[in-house]
C-alpha positions in Angstrom: 75.9 117.7 46.5 79.7 117.8 47.0 81.7 117.8 43.9 84.4 115.5 45.3 83.5 111.8 44.9 83.8 109.4 47.7 83.6 105.6 48.0 82.2 103.8 51.1 84.0 100.5 51.8 82.2 98.2 54.2 84.2 95.1 55.3 84.9 93.6 58.7 88.3 92.2 57.5 91.1 94.7 58.1 93.3 93.0 55.4 90.6 93.4 52.9 90.1 97.1 53.8 93.8 97.7 53.3 93.7 95.9 49.9 90.8 98.0 48.8 92.5 101.2 50.0 95.7 100.4 48.1 93.8 99.5 45.0 91.6 102.6 44.9 93.7 105.3 46.6 94.9 107.0 43.4 91.5 107.3 41.6 90.8 110.8 43.0 88.1 109.7 45.4 87.9 109.9 49.1 87.8 106.5 50.7 85.6 106.0 53.8 86.0 102.8 55.7 83.4 100.9 57.8 84.2 97.7 59.7 80.6 96.8 60.4 77.0 97.4 59.2 76.3 99.7 62.1 79.4 101.8 61.3 78.3 101.9 57.7 74.9 103.2 58.6 76.5 105.9 60.8 78.8 107.0 57.9 76.3 106.8 55.0 75.2 110.3 55.7 78.7 111.8 55.4 78.9 111.9 51.6 76.8 111.4 48.5 78.9 108.4 47.6 79.9 107.5 44.1 80.0 103.8 45.0 79.5 101.5 48.0 81.7 98.4 48.1 79.9 96.1 50.5 80.9 92.7 51.8 78.0 90.2 51.7 79.2 88.1 54.6 79.6 90.6 57.4 79.5 89.5 61.0 76.3 90.8 62.7 74.2 92.4 60.0 74.9 90.8 56.6 75.5 92.9 53.5 71.9 92.6 52.3 70.6 93.9 55.7 73.1 96.8 55.5 72.0 97.7 52.0 68.3 97.7 53.1 69.1 99.8 56.1 71.1 102.3 54.1 68.2 102.7 51.7 65.8 103.2 54.6 68.0 105.5 56.6 69.5 107.5 53.7 66.7 107.7 51.1 68.6 110.4 49.2 71.7 108.2 48.8 71.3 106.4 45.5 74.9 105.3 45.1 75.4 102.1 43.2 76.3 99.1 45.4 78.9 96.5 44.4 78.7 93.4 46.6 81.8 91.4 47.4 81.4 87.7 48.2 84.0 85.0 48.9 81.5 82.3 48.0 78.8 81.8 45.3 75.7 83.8 46.1 72.4 82.0 45.6 70.3 83.3 42.7 67.5 84.4 45.0 70.0 86.5 47.1 71.3 88.0 43.8 67.9 89.3 42.8 67.4 90.6 46.4 70.6 92.5 46.1 69.6 94.0 42.7 66.4 95.2 44.2 68.4 97.0 47.0 70.5 98.9 44.4 73.3 96.4 43.6 74.8 96.9 40.2 77.4 94.2 40.4 78.8 91.2 42.3 82.6 90.6 42.6 84.0 87.3 43.9 86.8 87.4 46.5 89.7 87.4 46.2 89.2 90.4 44.0 91.2 91.2 40.8 92.6 94.8 41.6 92.5 96.0 37.9 88.8 94.9 37.6 87.8 96.7 40.8 89.8 99.8 39.7 88.0 99.8 36.3 84.6 99.5 37.9 85.3 102.2 40.5 86.7 104.6 37.9 83.4 104.3 35.9 81.3 105.0 38.9 83.5 108.0 39.9 83.1 109.4 36.4 79.3 108.9 36.5 79.2 110.6 39.9 81.1 113.6 38.5 78.8 113.8 35.5 75.8 113.7 37.7 77.1 116.5 39.9 77.8 118.6 36.8 74.4 117.9 35.5 72.8 118.9 38.8 74.9 122.1 39.0 73.9 123.0 35.4 70.2 122.3 36.2 70.5 124.5 39.3 72.1 127.3 37.2 69.4 127.1 34.6 66.7 127.2 37.3 68.4 130.2 38.9 68.6 132.0 35.5 64.9 131.1 34.8 63.9 132.6 38.2 65.9 135.7 37.4 64.3 135.9 33.9 60.9 135.7 35.4 61.8 138.5 37.8 63.0 140.6 34.9 59.8 139.9 33.0 57.7 141.0 35.9 59.8 144.2 36.2 59.4 144.8 32.5 55.6 144.4 32.8 55.7 147.0 35.6 57.8 149.3 33.6 55.5 148.9 30.6 52.5 149.8 32.7 54.4 152.8 34.1 55.4 154.0 30.6 51.9 153.5 29.2 50.1 155.1 32.1 52.4 157.5 34.0 54.0 159.0 30.9 51.0 159.0 28.6 48.8 160.8 31.0 50.8 164.1 31.4 51.8 163.8 27.7 48.2 163.6 26.7 47.4 166.7 28.9 50.3 168.7 27.2 49.1 167.7 23.7 45.4 168.4 24.7 46.1 171.9 26.1 48.3 172.7 23.1 45.4 171.7 20.8 43.0 173.9 22.7 45.3 176.8 22.4 45.5 176.4 18.7 41.8 175.8 18.1 40.2 178.0 20.7 42.6 180.9 21.0 44.5 181.1 17.7 43.3 184.6 17.1 44.6 185.8 20.4 48.1 184.4 19.8 50.9 186.1 17.9 52.5 184.3 15.0 55.5 183.4 17.1 53.4 181.9 20.0 51.4 179.8 17.4 54.8 178.6 16.1 55.8 177.6 19.6 52.5 175.8 20.2 53.1 173.9 17.0 56.5 172.8 18.3 54.8 171.6 21.5 52.3 169.6 19.4 55.0 168.1 17.2 57.1 167.1 20.2 54.2 165.5 22.0 53.4 163.5 18.9 57.0 162.3 18.6 57.1 161.5 22.3 53.9 159.4 22.0 55.4 157.6 19.0 58.6 156.9 20.9 56.6 155.5 23.8 54.8 153.2 21.4 58.1 152.0 19.9 59.7 151.5 23.4 56.7 149.4 24.5 56.9 147.3 21.3 60.6 146.8 21.7 60.3 145.9 25.3 57.5 143.4 24.8 59.1 141.8 21.7 60.9 139.0 23.7 57.7 138.0 25.4 55.5 138.0 22.3 54.4 134.6 21.3 54.8 133.7 17.7 51.8 132.7 15.6 53.5 131.1 12.6 51.4 130.9 9.4 51.8 131.4 5.7 52.3 135.1 5.0 51.9 136.8 1.6 54.8 139.3 1.8 54.0 140.8 -1.6 50.5 141.7 -0.6 51.7 142.9 2.8 54.3 145.2 1.3 51.8 146.6 -1.3 49.3 147.5 1.3 51.9 149.1 3.5 53.2 151.2 0.6 49.7 152.3 -0.2 49.2 153.4 3.4 52.5 155.2 3.5 51.8 157.0 0.2 48.4 158.1 1.6 49.9 159.4 4.8 52.7 161.4 3.0 51.0 162.9 -0.1 53.5 165.7 -0.2 56.4 163.2 -0.7 55.9 161.3 -4.0 57.9 158.3 -4.8 57.8 155.5 -7.3 57.8 152.0 -5.9 57.5 148.4 -7.0 56.9 145.1 -5.2 57.9 141.8 -6.5 54.9 139.4 -6.9 54.5 136.0 -5.4 56.7 136.4 -2.3 55.5 133.9 0.3 57.0 133.0 3.7 56.1 131.3 6.9 56.1 133.6 10.0 54.1 135.7 12.3 52.1 138.1 10.1 51.7 140.8 12.7 55.4 140.9 13.5 56.4 140.8 9.9 54.1 143.7 9.2 55.8 145.7 11.9 59.3 144.9 10.4 58.3 145.7 6.8 56.5 148.9 7.9 59.6 150.2 9.6 61.9 149.3 6.6 59.5 150.7 4.0 58.8 153.9 6.0 62.5 154.5 6.4 63.1 153.9 2.7 60.3 156.4 1.9 61.6 159.0 4.4 65.3 158.8 3.5 64.6 158.9 -0.3 62.3 162.0 -0.1 65.1 164.4 -0.9 66.3 162.9 -4.2 64.8 164.1 -7.6 63.3 160.7 -8.5 62.8 158.6 -5.3 62.4 154.9 -5.9 61.7 152.1 -3.5 61.9 148.4 -4.3 60.8 145.3 -2.3 61.9 141.9 -3.7 63.7 138.7 -3.1 66.7 136.9 -4.5 67.7 133.2 -4.1 70.7 132.3 -2.0 72.1 128.9 -1.1 70.1 128.8 2.2 66.9 130.1 0.6 65.3 133.4 -0.2 66.9 136.7 0.9 64.3 139.5 1.0 65.3 143.2 0.5 64.1 146.7 0.7 66.0 149.1 -1.5 65.9 152.9 -1.9 67.9 155.4 -3.8 67.9 158.0 -1.0 70.4 159.6 1.4 72.2 156.5 2.4 74.8 156.4 5.2 78.2 155.2 6.1 77.7 151.5 7.1 81.3 151.2 8.4 81.0 154.3 10.6 77.7 153.0 12.0 79.3 149.6 12.9 77.6 147.6 15.5 75.5 150.6 16.6 73.3 150.3 13.6 70.6 148.1 15.1 70.9 149.5 18.7 67.9 151.5 20.0 68.1 155.3 19.8 71.0 155.4 17.3 70.7 158.1 14.6 72.8 158.6 11.6 71.1 161.7 10.2 70.3 165.0 12.1 66.7 165.8 13.0 67.0 168.9 10.8 67.0 166.6 7.8 65.1 163.5 8.9 63.1 163.2 12.1 63.0 159.9 14.0 63.7 158.3 17.3 66.2 155.6 16.3 64.1 152.6 17.5 62.8 151.3 14.2 65.8 149.3 13.1 66.1 147.8 16.6 62.5 146.6 16.3 63.2 145.1 12.8 66.2 143.2 14.1 64.2 141.8 17.0 61.5 140.6 14.6 64.0 139.0 12.2 65.9 137.3 15.1 62.6 136.0 16.5 62.0 134.3 13.2 65.5 132.8 13.2 66.8 135.0 10.4 69.4 137.7 10.1 69.4 141.3 9.0 72.1 143.3 7.3 72.5 146.4 5.1 74.5 147.8 2.1 74.7 151.5 1.9 76.9 154.6 1.2 76.3 158.3 1.7 74.2 159.7 -1.2 73.8 156.2 -2.8 70.7 154.9 -1.1 70.4 151.8 1.2 69.4 148.2 0.8 68.3 146.2 3.8 68.5 142.5 3.4 66.8 139.9 5.7 66.2 136.2 5.9 63.6 134.3 8.0 65.7 131.3 8.9 64.1 127.9 8.7 60.6 129.4 8.9 60.9 130.8 5.4 59.8 128.9 2.2 60.8 129.3 -1.4 58.9 132.1 -3.2 55.8 130.9 -5.0 56.0 130.7 -8.8 55.1 133.9 -10.6 
């Protein structure tokens, strides 16, 4: 559809056509003239007209016949028709005109200001319709592109999970065989190297898992239900404590924290936050981890607090929640820098927000909300 509006004027009287042209010439629309019904039919395909000004009493085909022929010949042309008549039109003919797309009747001689006002409205409506169509086409194009990206992501996920895991599994498997079956034949230095290979394979496998989770996050459907965040955090802390018996920490979980959300995704987010808190507080004399909630004007704000290494929030800037960003060296704390990016995706998916307060050597507190999905904490 062309963006420039046009008006089709059909009248067999040259004086009338000149009057209409003088009246409508400065409204920003192209004026197309037709002196007969046959000429109107020939020109109806030239533009998606914003309005058709049609004389009822044409010589030859009358205005109603022209309107019917336009609808038959140009089915895509749905321009509003304004009939002009020098005499009173019978009620039966009026209804007939409305069925053919008429929106108004004007008695001749016309009042120029009235015609201008009506034409200006139809021109504006045409422009709005064109804008709406263009926006719809842009949305459809973006949707097709998004579907293509999703298909590519699925192919990438398959490639990562299959093409990378297979050789990685072979590396880890042969390293395990060397350690278990030939440990006595290896020197201490070689056994140390094999240990490095096993550790690197384990970290690479963990990175692949995190990359797949991060890549699939946008396509994961939410299953919103009541979630007992306190019970979820307690079970996660118990699991982390069992997996890291060499790193003891005190921890507490506030009771009665309830929310609406996807339990599986919230478990992933809390697991990353609590694991990070445990990891980065391991080097202090009395590590302590706290999960709780405080009330804000917009509802509950949940937090995970530790008294560990901390980091410079201002130096981290907007890199904090980007994938593969690290703020501590591997020599002190191992990781792949994907965990916080996953947490942010989960929180955003719930309509909430995530932020942090921290300083080097003073621990870190990660705060998050769950948007309109969250509910007030249950009474203790």
